[in-house]
C-alpha positions, 0 to 999 in steps of 0.5 A: 340673543341670550339675555343675561339673568338678574344679578345674584348675591354670589356675583358681588363676591365673585367681582371682588375676588379679582384682586386688582379690582378689590384694591381699587374698590377699597381705595374708593371706600377709603376716599369716600370715608374721608370725603364725608368727614370734610363734607360735614366739617365744611358745612359746619365751617360755612355755618359758623363763618357765613352767618345769614347767607349760609345757603348761598355759601353752601351752594358756592361750596358745592359748585366749587366741587363740580366746576373743575369737571367743566373747565378741565374736561378737554384734558381729563378725558384725554389723560384717562385714555393716554396715560397709565390710569393707575399711576394717574389715580395715585398722583391725584390722591397724593395731591388731594391729601396735601389740600386736605391738610391745608383746609384747617387754615380756613377756620384758623384765619376765620375767612370763608373765602379761603375755602373756595380756592382750596376746594377748587384745587382739590376737585381739579385733581378729582376731575382727573380721577373720575374718568380714569377710575370709571374707564379702568374698571373694564380692564380688571373685571370680566364683562359679565361682572361690569354692572356688579362692579359699578354697583359695588363702586357706588356702595363704597359711597353708600357704606361710607355715608351710612357709617362715615357720615354719622361718625363725621358728624359726631367727630365734628361736634366733639373734636372740631372740624380740624380733626375731620380735615386731617382724617380726610388727608390720611384717607387720601394717602391710604387710597394712593397706596391702594391704587398702586396695583392698578398702575402695575396692572396697566403697565404690564398690559401695555405693549411695545408701543405703549398701547393696551393689549387685548383684554384676554391677555391678562384677564382670561377674557375671550373678546377680540381686542377691538371690541368693547366687553360684552358688545356682542350679546348686549348690542347685536345678534352677532357671534363673539367672532363677528364685528360689532357696530361700535367697534366698526364705527370706532375704526371709521372714526380713527382715520379722520380723528388721528390728527386731533387725538394726539394733542390737546384737543383729542377730546374732540374724538369723543364728540365726533364718535357720538355724532356718528349715526351708529353711536347716537345711542351713546349721545343719548346715554350721556344725558342720563346722569345729567337729567338726574343731577338736575333733580338731585343737585339741590338735595345737598342744599336742602339737607343743610336747611333741614339740619339747621331747622330746630323742628328737625333736631329731635335726634340731636343738634345740627351736625348730628341731624345732618349726619343722620340725613346723610346716613339715610342717603347711604342706606337708600344708595345700598338698597336701591341698586341691590333690589333693582339688580336682583329683578332686572335682567342684565341687558340695556333695554331693561336697564332703560326701564329701571332708569325711568322707574328711578326717576319715579322714586326720585319724584316720590322722595321729594314729594314726601320731603315736601310734606316734612314736619319733622325728621321722621318724614325727611329720613324715609324720603331721603332713603327713597330719593337716594334709592332712585338716584343710585339705581339710575347711576349704576344702570346708566354706567353699566350700559356705557361701560359695556358699550364703549371701546377702551380707546374712547371710554375715558373721553366719553366719560369726561363729556358725561361729567361735563353735562353732569356738572352743568346740570348739578351746578344749575340745580344747586344754584336753584336750591340756594336761590329758592331758599335764600332769594325767593324765600320758598322754604323747604316744602315748595322747593321740594315740591318743585323738584318732585315735579321736575323728576316726574317730567323726566320719568315720563321722558325716559319711559318714552325713550325705553318704550321706543327702543324696547325692540332695539337690541342695541 
């Protein structure tokens, strides 16, 4: 098997040279910019309207952002695999924009309870967006650039955190939270327009029966239509013309699952797929982001507590302090994968090692945060922590995008989001309860999360060692 070399800077430019991917990447950047404005503004509204229970209300706000992934996943994955993914993204952005323009009503009426149904509605739409967006990337990017594209996707988040979060904090402080909500609404409308080329691309690739044509039909790729991109070099020693274990397992799955895949419970196809022995590696991989979320889910609650601490406000007030912390998080999200991709060969067994190392970075970041007495501890700790979290995200995503066939990809990602949602919600609740209910304070809470990250680092390191010789 020929192993892929580490990523160079030229690969990032080459991935963005594919026009349809460039448009959906820009759409993601625009959406993330708007999200940061509402994220910062929501913190300010919660602090103003909730009083002494700010940490608990912050946790509830964050849970409302994730709960729809848990409730709606039977539909979201099926929609991603059955509908035109580009058209689905356009509709979702339009719905989210309508909700954003309604969010100023929360402060206008002075009722924090109005925030939660609006956030639930907005992220119910987002729950359809994420699996469809992640499943679309292999349709518009050549196989060798999938890891690069996954990294660039997270950079949209990171770049907007670097600039957007800081600007959002300043905007909320100077112009008020209502302006921030309107800016997010406008960003969703722009993102909807940017996703239109993907809708056209998917429609053009659909055959007479509404099924996607072979990847090579529109992108110049040479893989057979029933094989996931780069399955041969990534998973086995078989040549480009030979069958792959994943493709063969999918063909075996299609017959018994045909009845369920056409209806509401088509998502069960993903569970059946992962339950088969050739696909047990997928069943393990969907837990990577979930274990990471157990560690970083409480970070947003901690960020809010740090921003409200007078000792941390040497560079500005609470809004400005939160903006700086989020900017540090964005910087880490850029630096971490950039370095990891540059030194890690593009093969699954090396990515498994980088996942274990990412947990070590998470543990180190929280350990430094536990010792924080001022903002100059929190900022580098945030950079280190977020470097690990984004490296973990990018490399686990790359393995799955290479590994999965197009006809099952959306539903597997929906299952992954469910596990991720449960984990992040649990971690968020723990953060709010530790700070408000147990009165631990920021330092003990950070220390507990550092210990949890260290445990997961050992678990995933053991997993990488066990599977080191496994070419899958």
